[in-house]
Backbone bond lengths (Angstrom), bond angles and torsions (degrees), N, CA, C in turn:
res aa  C-N    CA-C-N  psi(-1)  N-CA   C-N-CA  omega(-1)  CA-C   N-CA-C  phi
1 M - - - 1.458 - - 1.512 108.48 -
2 A 1.300 115.45 130.99 1.454 119.89 179.83 1.510 109.11 -85.19
3 G 1.278 115.77 133.64 1.453 120.60 177.89 1.511 108.92 -131.34
4 A 1.314 115.28 -173.22 1.462 119.66 179.52 1.519 108.82 -61.80
5 G 1.294 116.09 126.92 1.461 121.63 177.85 1.504 114.35 80.93
6 R 1.340 117.42 -1.35 1.459 119.58 179.38 1.513 108.84 -111.91
7 P 1.334 118.38 131.12 1.471 119.83 -179.28 1.521 110.86 -67.58
8 Q 1.307 115.27 145.53 1.452 120.69 176.23 1.511 109.28 -75.84
9 R 1.327 116.37 138.69 1.456 120.58 177.08 1.516 108.68 -96.89
10 R 1.318 115.26 137.80 1.466 119.52 177.75 1.512 109.20 -74.18
11 R 1.313 115.31 141.00 1.455 119.48 175.18 1.517 108.87 -73.67
12 A 1.277 116.02 137.82 1.456 120.58 176.82 1.518 108.14 -92.43
13 G 1.290 115.81 168.07 1.450 119.96 174.76 1.508 113.25 101.08
14 R 1.324 113.78 -151.60 1.457 121.53 -170.30 1.519 114.11 -60.10
15 H 1.317 119.12 -34.94 1.455 120.96 -174.79 1.518 113.52 -100.60
16 A 1.305 118.64 7.75 1.466 120.16 -179.39 1.515 110.03 -62.54
17 G 1.301 116.59 134.49 1.447 121.61 176.85 1.513 114.98 89.33
18 R 1.320 117.63 -10.01 1.462 119.76 178.09 1.518 109.40 -84.34
19 A 1.330 114.69 159.40 1.464 119.24 177.92 1.510 108.99 -58.84
20 G 1.312 115.99 131.88 1.443 121.44 177.61 1.505 113.65 87.03
21 A 1.322 119.57 -4.91 1.453 122.06 -179.46 1.521 109.04 -82.12
22 G 1.307 116.49 85.02 1.452 120.30 178.15 1.518 112.79 71.37
23 T 1.302 117.70 22.91 1.458 120.17 -176.93 1.512 112.04 -118.57
24 G 1.304 118.13 21.45 1.458 119.92 176.80 1.516 113.15 78.73
25 G 1.337 117.27 42.75 1.453 120.03 173.52 1.508 114.89 81.85
26 G 1.310 118.74 20.11 1.451 120.08 175.36 1.514 114.44 77.31
27 R 1.309 117.45 29.42 1.462 120.71 179.87 1.522 109.31 -115.07
28 E 1.327 115.06 140.03 1.455 121.06 173.92 1.514 108.57 -85.50
29 P 1.337 117.96 165.15 1.457 119.09 174.31 1.523 109.27 -55.99
30 G 1.312 116.45 137.74 1.456 120.72 -177.20 1.519 112.18 95.30
31 G 1.346 117.71 -1.24 1.447 120.76 174.61 1.517 115.63 88.51
32 R 1.349 119.41 -1.55 1.469 119.73 179.76 1.509 110.05 -72.86
33 R 1.312 116.30 141.44 1.454 121.95 -178.99 1.525 109.76 -77.70
34 R 1.310 116.41 137.85 1.455 121.17 176.94 1.512 109.76 -79.19
35 T 1.333 115.54 149.69 1.462 119.18 -179.75 1.516 112.11 -83.51
36 G 1.303 117.66 -24.52 1.455 120.50 -179.65 1.516 113.14 84.19
37 L 1.315 118.55 4.93 1.455 120.38 178.94 1.517 109.46 -87.91
38 R 1.283 115.35 135.98 1.446 120.23 174.61 1.523 107.39 -148.79
39 A 1.288 115.93 157.27 1.461 120.49 -170.20 1.521 113.49 -60.12
40 D 1.331 118.81 -35.33 1.457 118.83 -173.67 1.523 114.19 -105.61
41 A 1.338 119.07 4.52 1.459 120.45 -177.38 1.519 111.32 -62.49
42 H 1.310 118.22 -46.45 1.458 121.97 -177.11 1.524 111.31 -84.42
43 T 1.320 117.57 -31.57 1.458 119.66 -174.66 1.515 111.85 -65.93
44 D 1.359 117.99 -26.40 1.462 118.88 176.93 1.521 110.07 -62.50
45 R 1.342 117.51 -44.11 1.462 121.04 178.63 1.525 110.66 -66.45
46 V 1.333 116.91 -38.63 1.458 120.58 179.88 1.521 109.86 -64.79
47 S 1.343 116.90 -40.20 1.461 120.43 179.15 1.528 110.19 -60.65
48 D 1.349 116.78 -44.07 1.461 119.90 178.30 1.520 110.74 -60.68
49 A 1.325 117.20 -43.10 1.458 120.83 179.76 1.523 110.56 -64.62
50 A 1.318 117.05 -37.68 1.465 120.02 -179.91 1.519 110.93 -65.19
51 R 1.345 116.71 -39.84 1.464 119.55 178.75 1.528 111.11 -65.44
52 R 1.346 116.66 -35.09 1.463 120.60 179.65 1.522 111.80 -80.52
53 G 1.362 117.02 -17.69 1.456 119.55 -177.25 1.508 112.37 77.25
54 G 1.311 116.84 25.91 1.456 121.70 -176.02 1.520 112.75 -76.39
55 A 1.323 114.67 175.46 1.462 121.90 -176.71 1.521 112.00 -63.61
56 R 1.336 117.83 -32.66 1.456 119.83 -179.00 1.518 110.99 -66.13
57 A 1.326 116.90 -23.62 1.449 120.13 -176.85 1.512 112.31 -94.05
58 G 1.305 118.21 2.57 1.453 119.35 177.27 1.507 113.53 108.04
59 G 1.330 118.14 19.08 1.453 120.78 174.55 1.508 112.56 100.88
60 P 1.323 117.45 -167.28 1.459 122.20 -178.18 1.511 111.01 -57.26
61 G 1.317 114.46 135.02 1.461 119.60 -179.36 1.515 111.15 61.18
62 G 1.296 116.77 38.69 1.455 122.71 -167.62 1.509 116.54 -72.82
63 A 1.305 120.26 32.42 1.467 120.67 -179.59 1.527 110.67 -61.64
64 R 1.309 117.46 -43.10 1.466 119.75 -179.41 1.523 110.81 -63.97
65 G 1.334 116.88 -45.10 1.453 120.57 177.92 1.514 111.71 -59.85
66 G 1.339 117.07 -37.55 1.456 120.94 178.80 1.519 111.68 -64.12
67 R 1.334 116.61 -42.70 1.475 119.94 179.53 1.520 110.73 -64.84
68 C 1.324 116.92 -43.76 1.469 120.16 179.52 1.517 110.20 -63.01
69 R 1.305 115.67 -42.36 1.462 119.51 -178.44 1.523 110.81 -66.55
70 R 1.337 117.50 -39.53 1.469 120.46 178.18 1.520 110.11 -61.74
71 R 1.345 116.61 -43.94 1.472 120.33 179.37 1.519 110.76 -61.69
72 R 1.324 116.20 -45.56 1.463 120.79 -179.74 1.527 110.25 -64.46
73 T 1.338 117.49 -40.97 1.455 121.17 179.96 1.516 110.76 -64.22
74 R 1.315 118.15 -41.48 1.471 120.59 178.45 1.518 110.69 -62.69
75 R 1.329 117.09 -41.19 1.467 120.16 179.33 1.525 110.82 -64.57
76 L 1.325 117.05 -42.96 1.460 120.31 178.18 1.520 111.14 -65.65
77 A 1.323 116.92 -36.80 1.464 120.30 179.60 1.525 110.46 -62.91
78 L 1.320 117.40 -32.26 1.466 119.67 176.47 1.522 111.01 -64.37
79 L 1.329 116.47 -38.91 1.465 120.48 179.56 1.519 112.61 -72.45
80 F 1.335 116.67 -34.56 1.455 120.85 -172.96 1.521 113.24 -106.15
81 R 1.332 117.63 16.36 1.459 119.82 179.85 1.529 109.95 -67.42
82 P 1.332 117.14 153.31 1.472 120.82 -175.78 1.519 114.77 -55.21
83 S 1.318 118.51 -34.26 1.467 119.49 -177.52 1.524 112.58 -68.22
84 V 1.336 117.89 -19.75 1.459 121.92 -179.21 1.531 111.67 -91.91
85 Q 1.330 117.74 -22.31 1.457 121.93 -172.00 1.527 115.73 -57.49
86 P 1.337 120.65 -36.95 1.471 117.92 -179.52 1.529 113.44 -57.21
87 Y 1.333 118.34 -32.50 1.467 119.68 -178.61 1.527 112.24 -65.77
88 P 1.344 119.92 -57.58 1.470 116.81 -179.97 1.526 112.50 -64.74
89 V 1.325 117.25 -33.70 1.458 119.85 179.55 1.524 110.47 -63.79
90 S 1.336 117.40 -33.25 1.465 120.25 -179.89 1.529 111.73 -63.46
91 W 1.314 117.63 -23.07 1.467 121.23 179.61 1.519 112.15 -83.04
92 F 1.332 118.68 -15.06 1.459 121.18 -178.14 1.521 112.48 -63.72
93 R 1.315 118.18 -25.83 1.465 120.21 -177.62 1.524 112.08 -76.62
94 H 1.327 117.87 -9.82 1.456 121.23 -179.54 1.527 110.65 -94.12
95 D 1.328 116.41 141.40 1.453 122.48 175.29 1.531 106.72 -110.90
96 P 1.330 118.21 101.58 1.461 120.79 -175.10 1.535 113.12 -56.22
97 A 1.316 118.06 -39.49 1.469 120.16 -179.10 1.528 110.63 -64.42
98 R 1.315 116.99 -42.14 1.471 119.91 179.08 1.524 110.85 -65.42
99 L 1.324 116.69 -43.74 1.467 120.01 179.24 1.526 111.28 -64.49
100 L 1.315 116.64 -41.94 1.460 120.37 179.96 1.527 110.99 -66.37
101 G 1.326 116.55 -39.30 1.459 120.70 179.17 1.514 113.30 -62.13
102 A 1.318 117.36 -22.38 1.466 121.74 -178.53 1.529 112.66 -88.63
103 T 1.324 117.60 -2.48 1.468 119.70 -176.95 1.529 111.47 -90.36
104 S 1.313 114.42 151.82 1.470 119.08 175.50 1.531 110.57 -111.49
105 A 1.312 116.78 0.10 1.464 121.34 -179.60 1.526 110.08 -76.25
106 P 1.330 116.84 151.76 1.470 119.17 174.21 1.529 109.88 -64.92
107 V 1.314 116.93 143.28 1.462 121.36 -175.35 1.520 109.97 -133.95
108 L 1.323 114.88 135.36 1.461 122.59 172.68 1.521 106.98 -115.17
109 L 1.314 117.28 125.45 1.462 123.12 177.09 1.527 107.82 -110.57
110 V 1.318 116.85 114.81 1.461 121.54 177.49 1.521 106.59 -117.89
111 H 1.324 116.12 127.65 1.461 119.82 -175.62 1.518 109.69 -141.53
112 G 1.310 116.22 145.71 1.456 121.17 178.52 1.517 111.81 -84.43
113 A 1.303 116.61 135.10 1.461 121.68 179.72 1.525 111.83 -68.31
114 R 1.335 117.09 -24.14 1.466 120.71 -178.76 1.524 112.27 -106.00
115 D 1.323 117.13 22.30 1.461 121.81 179.07 1.518 108.89 -73.35
116 V 1.340 116.78 116.37 1.463 120.00 179.90 1.533 111.40 -94.75
117 Q 1.317 117.83 -12.81 1.466 120.54 178.78 1.528 111.38 -82.64
118 V 1.309 116.67 -43.05 1.468 122.39 176.85 1.528 105.92 -128.19
119 P 1.310 117.54 106.57 1.468 120.21 -175.88 1.534 112.19 -61.17
120 P 1.325 117.68 147.20 1.462 121.64 178.16 1.531 113.21 -55.76
121 A 1.307 118.05 -25.18 1.467 120.74 177.82 1.529 110.94 -60.78
122 H 1.320 117.34 -28.43 1.463 120.41 177.43 1.525 110.79 -66.67
123 A 1.316 117.37 -37.66 1.466 120.33 176.65 1.529 109.59 -64.79
124 Q 1.323 116.55 -37.24 1.461 119.99 177.47 1.523 111.19 -65.09
125 L 1.323 117.37 -37.70 1.468 121.04 176.48 1.532 110.71 -62.69
126 L 1.321 116.42 -39.88 1.468 119.99 177.07 1.524 110.11 -64.73
127 H 1.321 116.67 -42.17 1.459 120.85 179.50 1.526 111.20 -65.17
128 D 1.334 116.40 -37.05 1.468 120.21 176.96 1.530 110.69 -63.56
129 A 1.329 116.83 -33.08 1.468 120.52 179.53 1.525 111.64 -73.61
130 L 1.331 117.10 -27.06 1.465 122.05 -179.73 1.534 107.83 -138.44
131 P 1.334 117.43 80.23 1.468 121.03 -173.85 1.524 114.60 -60.04
132 Q 1.344 118.61 -24.96 1.462 119.46 179.61 1.537 112.18 -77.40
133 A 1.333 118.02 -5.82 1.466 120.77 175.37 1.529 109.06 -70.15
134 R 1.306 116.75 151.95 1.467 120.44 175.07 1.524 107.90 -91.97
135 L 1.303 117.08 125.99 1.459 123.11 179.40 1.517 109.31 -110.02
136 R 1.310 115.41 128.81 1.463 121.01 176.89 1.517 107.70 -131.36
137 I 1.335 116.58 113.56 1.464 122.55 173.92 1.525 106.21 -96.03
138 V 1.314 116.65 116.35 1.474 121.53 -176.18 1.531 109.12 -88.29
139 P 1.346 117.35 116.37 1.468 120.51 179.51 1.530 111.28 -60.31
140 G 1.327 115.87 134.65 1.466 121.12 175.31 1.519 115.46 79.55
141 M 1.334 119.30 -4.31 1.471 120.66 -176.68 1.524 110.26 -88.92
142 D 1.350 115.38 140.28 1.457 120.48 178.12 1.526 110.50 -102.22
143 H 1.318 116.86 -168.36 1.463 122.41 -175.80 1.528 112.22 -66.67
144 L 1.312 117.11 -26.23 1.465 121.89 -177.20 1.525 112.68 -97.43
145 L 1.315 116.72 16.25 1.468 125.30 178.43 1.519 114.28 74.55
146 A 1.325 118.35 3.26 1.458 120.00 179.06 1.530 109.67 -75.44
147 V 1.326 116.38 131.04 1.461 122.37 174.80 1.519 106.63 -104.97
148 E 1.332 114.77 113.23 1.467 120.43 -176.40 1.528 110.78 52.18
149 G 1.329 116.93 39.26 1.464 122.59 177.83 1.516 115.06 86.26
150 D 1.310 118.87 -3.71 1.461 122.64 -177.08 1.538 109.82 -104.66
151 V 1.338 115.88 101.11 1.461 120.69 -177.60 1.525 111.33 -66.29
152 A 1.325 117.63 -40.61 1.467 120.54 -179.13 1.529 110.90 -59.38
153 R 1.306 115.71 -39.47 1.470 119.59 178.25 1.529 111.05 -64.82
154 G 1.335 116.89 -42.94 1.452 120.93 178.46 1.517 112.28 -64.20
155 V 1.320 116.56 -42.70 1.466 120.48 178.56 1.525 110.02 -63.08
156 A 1.316 117.17 -40.71 1.470 120.57 178.99 1.529 110.91 -63.99
157 L 1.337 117.18 -40.61 1.464 120.10 178.37 1.528 111.40 -64.57
158 V 1.323 116.74 -44.01 1.462 120.50 179.90 1.530 110.06 -66.24
159 A 1.332 116.96 -43.03 1.466 120.38 178.71 1.526 110.97 -62.15
160 G 1.325 117.25 -40.74 1.459 120.96 177.69 1.519 111.83 -64.06
161 E 1.327 116.00 -41.63 1.468 120.70 178.13 1.528 110.68 -64.42
162 L 1.310 116.32 -42.63 1.463 120.99 178.97 1.528 111.31 -64.85
163 T 1.318 116.36 -42.91 1.466 120.61 178.94 1.530 110.93 -61.19
164 G 1.323 116.60 -47.37 1.464 120.74 178.67 1.517 112.27 -61.46
165 W 1.324 116.63 -40.65 1.461 121.37 179.58 1.529 110.41 -65.01
166 L 1.334 116.63 -44.32 1.472 119.95 179.08 1.527 111.22 -63.06
167 Q 1.338 117.46 -38.21 1.464 120.66 179.38 1.529 111.62 -68.01
168 D 1.336 116.55 -29.54 1.463 120.72 -179.80 1.526 113.78 -80.68
169 L 1.316 116.76 -13.00 1.474 119.39 -179.53 1.531 109.86 -67.17
170 P 1.311 117.40 143.85 1.467 119.30 175.57 1.524 110.45 -62.76
171 Q 1.304 115.71 134.77 1.464 120.44 -179.56 1.524 110.21 -80.66
172 P 1.335 118.22 139.74 1.463 119.90 177.95 1.529 109.85 -66.47
173 E 1.294 114.05 148.00 1.466 119.02 179.41 1.530 109.88 -72.82
174 S 1.310 116.57 140.92 1.468 121.73 178.59 1.521 109.04 -74.19
175 A 1.313 115.48 143.59 1.465 119.33 179.74 1.503 111.82 -93.27
């Protein structure tokens, strides 16, 4: 039992390393709540499923699926680890549509129709906030600019759209 002046001992076993596991209720120093994400928390369950050949591991004899899933889980854990969370959370207080609506600068909105990370409806919300902006939804393009898997094609489409938009902008008067 941890008391005043005595260090807290981490619990061993199944819950070691998770938020709240012997860490004072899942709080970091300064009172911030821990997310509970860690690189190996999910991979232990995936490993068990892979040994059993279960559906989570990719079907019968799912050893290969288990390895792929463990690799993917480790990569995601790097993105979602607690030390990174303050950065994306800091952006939650901003409302992009409100900020965009307050601008007087010319705006080009280019969005992929097949973007699964940020749905095309979000681009429409931005356009609704600033109707004079030019909105271009590119058919077949995803979040990484690939059109039907071809990144070069997506980059060329975006570059062409940007070039046309820049040419259409009113030119400043010469002094």
